[in-house]
N, C-alpha and C positions, 0 to 999 in steps of 0.2 A: 360650927357650920363647915361645909363643906365648898372648896375653891379649885376651880380648874382653871387653866391658863392656854390660849390658842394662838398662834399668828393669824394675820390675814394682808394680803397683798392688794393695795388699791395703785390705780395710774391713772393719772391725770391727762384731762382731753384737751388743755392749754397747759404745756410743759412750763413752768413758772423761774424767771431769774430775778431775784435780787442783786446788790450790790455784794453781799457774798457768793454768789452762784446761782446753780439754776437744779431743780428740783422735778421730775418726770414720774418716779414712781418712789413710794415707801410702803415699808414692811410695819405694820401697826400689831398691838395685843389687845387681844381681849380676854377679859376678866371675868367670870359668871361666878356669882355668891351664893351658896343655896344654903337654904334655913329654914326649918318648917314645910317643904316642898314650894318653898318661893325662890324666885331666881331672882337675882340682879345682877345686871350689867355693866361693865364698866369697860374705858377702852385708854391705853396709853398709846400716842403717838411719838417718834423721835422727832428732836431739834437739835440744832447747834447754833449756841453763842459765842461770845469771843472767847470766854471764859469756862463754857458749860457744853461739853457734848453728851447727850444721850442717846446715843445710838440703839438699836434694837435688839441689840445682843446686851448691852449692857441694862437696860429694861428688863428684860427676860431671866437675864441672871440675878437680879435683885428679887425681883416678885417670885422667882422660884426658892431662893431662899429663906424668903420671908414669910410663906405662904403657910409652911408648918407652926408657926407661932401663931399667925393669924386664926388658923383651924381652931384654937384652945380659946375661941371668944364667940360670944356671940354678936350678930348686929344690935343690938341694943347695949353694949358696951361702947361706943363709940369714943368718949374720952380715954379708956385703957388703950384703945387702937389708936387713936392718934397720937397718944405718948408713946406708944410701941414704932409708931413710923417715924418719930421724929427724931426717936432716940436710937435708933437702928440708921439712921440721913439716909430713908429710901429717897433714889432719884423723886423729883415732880413729878413725874410724867408716871411715875409706877403708882406712887402716892396719889395722884390725879384718879387712876386705874380703879384704885381700891375705895378711896372717897365715892367717886360716883358711883362703884356698884352697892356702897351702904345706902346712899341716898336711894338708889332704883328699887331697893328692895324695902325702903322703910314705905315709899310712894306704894309701891304693890300690897305691901301689909294690911294697909290702912284704905286701900281702893282710892288714892287720890294721884295728879298728876302733882308733881312738886310746884310750879307756881301757881298753884292754889291753895297749896297745905301754907304757902309763904304768905298768903293774900294779896298775891301780886295781878296787876288787872294790865292784860296783854292786849288793849287797846292803846296802852303807852308805847308801845315797841315801835320803834324806827325802821327804816329803810336798812338794808344792809348792803352795803358796797360788794362790790366784786372788783376784783385785781386784775390791772394791768402789768404785768412786770417787764423789767427792762427791756427795750427792743429799739429797732430804728425806726423811723417815725411812719414809715409803709407798714411794717412788722406790726407794728402800737395798733395803728388805723385797723388794719385785717380784724386782730383780736377784737377791737373792739365793736366790731361788725358781727363777728363769731358770738359772741358776749349776748348782742343784742337781739339776735336771730334767736338764741338758742332761749332767752329767760329775761322775764318783766325786770328790767333793771331799771335803778333809780339814783343809783350811786354809782361812781367809778372812781377806784383808788390806785393812781398810776405810781408805779414805785420809780423812784428816783435816785442818783446817788451813783450813775454809770461811771465806771472807771474811768471812763475817758476822760471826763468831766462835764461842766454844769452846761456847757455850751450844746452838748448832747441832750442833756436833760431838757432845754428847752425847746430845741427840735422836736423832742418825743413828745412832751409835755402839748404844746402847741398841734402837734399832729392829733393827739388824742380827744382833744377840746374841738377840733374840726368836724372827727368822726361824732362824737357826745354831744349834741346841738341840745339835747333836753336835760340832760342827767347832771346832778351835783358832781363835782369833783375833788375828791380831796388826795393829799401828796404825801409818801411817807419815805424817806430817805434810806431809810434801815443803817443810818451812821456812816454814810457814803461820803458827807460833807467835812471839812475843814470849818473853823468858826467863821473866817471870812467869807467862804463859799457861800455857806449858810444865810450870813447875814443879806448877802446879798440877793440868794435864790427866795430868801421869806419876803423880802422888798417887791420882787417881781412879782412872783406868785400872789402875793396880796393885790397887786395891779390888776390881776388877772381873772380876780375872783375866788382864789381859794380860800376854804374857811379856817383850815389849820393845816401844821406842819406836825409831820410823826416824825419822830426820832433823827432829827437832823443831824445831832451831833453823833462821833460812835460810846458804845459803852466801853465805860471807865475815861471820859470826858466830860464827867459832869461839871467837873469846877465850870466848866466854859458855859453852864446852861445859862446862868443869871447873868452873864456879859450878852449873851445871846438873847434874851429875853427882853433887855435894855433896847435892843436896837430893833428886835424884829414887831413888825407890825401884827404880825399872825400868832394864835394862839399856840402853845407848843407842848405837845403830847410827846411823852416817852414810854417806850415801849422793853428793847434790851435793858434798859435801866433802871427796870421796877420788873423786880419777881414777886415779891409778896409786901404785905401789910407793912411789914418792918423797914422796908425801902423808902416810903413814901414821906416820912416826918422830914429827912432832909433834903428831899426834890421839892416840896410845897413853896419854897417860895421862890423855886425858881423855874417853874412848869405852870401849865396849865390844866393840863390833865393825863391822866394812865391810861394804857391799853394792858389790861387784863387777859391771861390766856390759861385755860384749864392746866395745861400741860407745865408751864411755865410756875402757876402758882400753886398746883401740888391740889387740886379741884375744887369742889364749889363751896367746900368750908371755906378755905381761904380764901376764894375769892368774895365771896359773903363779907369777911372782914375787910377786904379791900377796898368793896365798895364803902362802907359806913366809914372807911380809914379817910380816904379820897373825900367824901363829901364833908367830914370834921375838918378837914381842912381847906376847902370850899372849891375842891377843885372838880373837874368833869370826867366822866366815866366812859371809857369805852372797851368793849370785848371782841375779841379777834383770836384768832388759830391757829394752828400751823398744817402738817398735811393730815386733818382730823377727818373720820367720815363722818358721817351722820348721826353715829353714836356721841360721840362727844358736841358735836355741835348744837345737836337736840339737848344734849345736858346744858351748854350755855343758854340756849334758848329760854331755859327754865327762867332764868334770870336776865333775861331781855329787857323785860318792865322797866329796871332799874339804869338803863345806860342809855347815856346822850348820843351816842354812835356805836354803830355795829357793823364787825366785818367777820361775817362768818358763811364764807362762801366757799370753803376748801371742800366740803361736800359736795358741793352741785357742778365741781371742775372735777369729777371723777367716773369715770366710764364703768366701774364695776364695783361700784359700793355696797357691803353687803347687807347694808344696814337702811331703815327708812324709818322716820318720823317727824319732825319738824316740818312745814310745808310750805313753799315760798307762797304770797298772798300780795300783792301788790307792792314785788318788792320787800316784803316783810317777811323775816324767818319764823314763824308762827308754830309754837308747841301745839300739841291736842291734846285731847281732855281723857287722854286715855293715863291708866294710873303709873304713878312713878315717872320714869324718864318718858313713857310713853315711846319705846322706841321696838321695832319687831327686825326681823330678817326679811331683805329683801325680796321679791318673787325670782324665783330664777328665772 
C-alpha cells in the first residue's frame, strides 16, 4: 500500500481554556492510505497530558519513520500492522491515524459505513455536549449564548478546576446555568481539584442537578479516587487517568465511567476494546475528543451508538475545518450512510 502524510491547521471559533491552559489553534496530520485504488483517511491531532505530550512535530516524525515499514503490508494484514505499531511504540495519536485509515479503507472496500458493518443502531446515539471553557461568569454566559445561536445544543459541558479556586468555579457554574435554561449540564474539572475540594464540589454540584463529574482529581492521584467515590453523591468518570483498556481493571472499583478518546486510545480498534472492557466491569462509557476535525470526530461517531455520553464537539468549534462527515441532528452527531468513515473534503 502507498501512504501519504499532510499537515493542516485549524482555528477555533471560541478558544478553549481548561485547568491546564488555553488552545486557539492546532496543526493536525492527515494520513492517506491507498491500496487497489481505494484510499482510506485518518487523522492525528496533538494533545498534552501530565506525563504525555504528543506534539505535531513528534507525531509527524513518528509517522514518517514508520510509513516505509507500513507500505510493505496490505490493509488486510491488520494483525501484523497492529503488532508493528505496538513494537515500535508509535505515539497513540499517530497510531490512531493509521488505524482510522485502515478502517476507512475497509469500509470503502466493502461499500458500507463502519457503523453498519458493526451492526450498530444510530437511533441510540445520545446528544453531544458542547464545551464551555474556564472563563469569568460574564464571559461564560456570552459563550453559552454564542453556542446556542450557532447550533442546536442539548447538553453543555462546563470546564471547571479554575486555578483561582472553587469559589470561581461555583460562580462560573451558576452563570452558565442561568444562561442555559433548558440544557443538561455536565462538569469536567480536568484534574483541577485536590481531594477535599473535589468532595465539596461533588456534593455542591449534585445539589445543583449535575449528573456526573469528569476527572475531578489530577492524573497521578488515582489512589485517592476510591476515597472520593465513597464521599461523592455523583458518578465519577475518568479521562486523563484512563488511556487504554489496560488501565480499566485497576480503576473499575473506584470510578463509574471512562472517557474514550481516539487519540489517547490509539484508534478505533482499541476504542472498541475499551468499550467491551468497561462494560465487563459495569462501567459507563463516554466518547470525547481533543482538537479533532470532522475527520476524527466522524470516526468516533461511528461508535457513538455504544456510548452513554458524547462529547464530540471540537469540529463544531472550527472555523476552517477541511473535512465534512457526521451531521448534527437534534443535538446528536450522526454518521452518514457513505462507505467507510463517510468523510469528504469540505467545499472551499
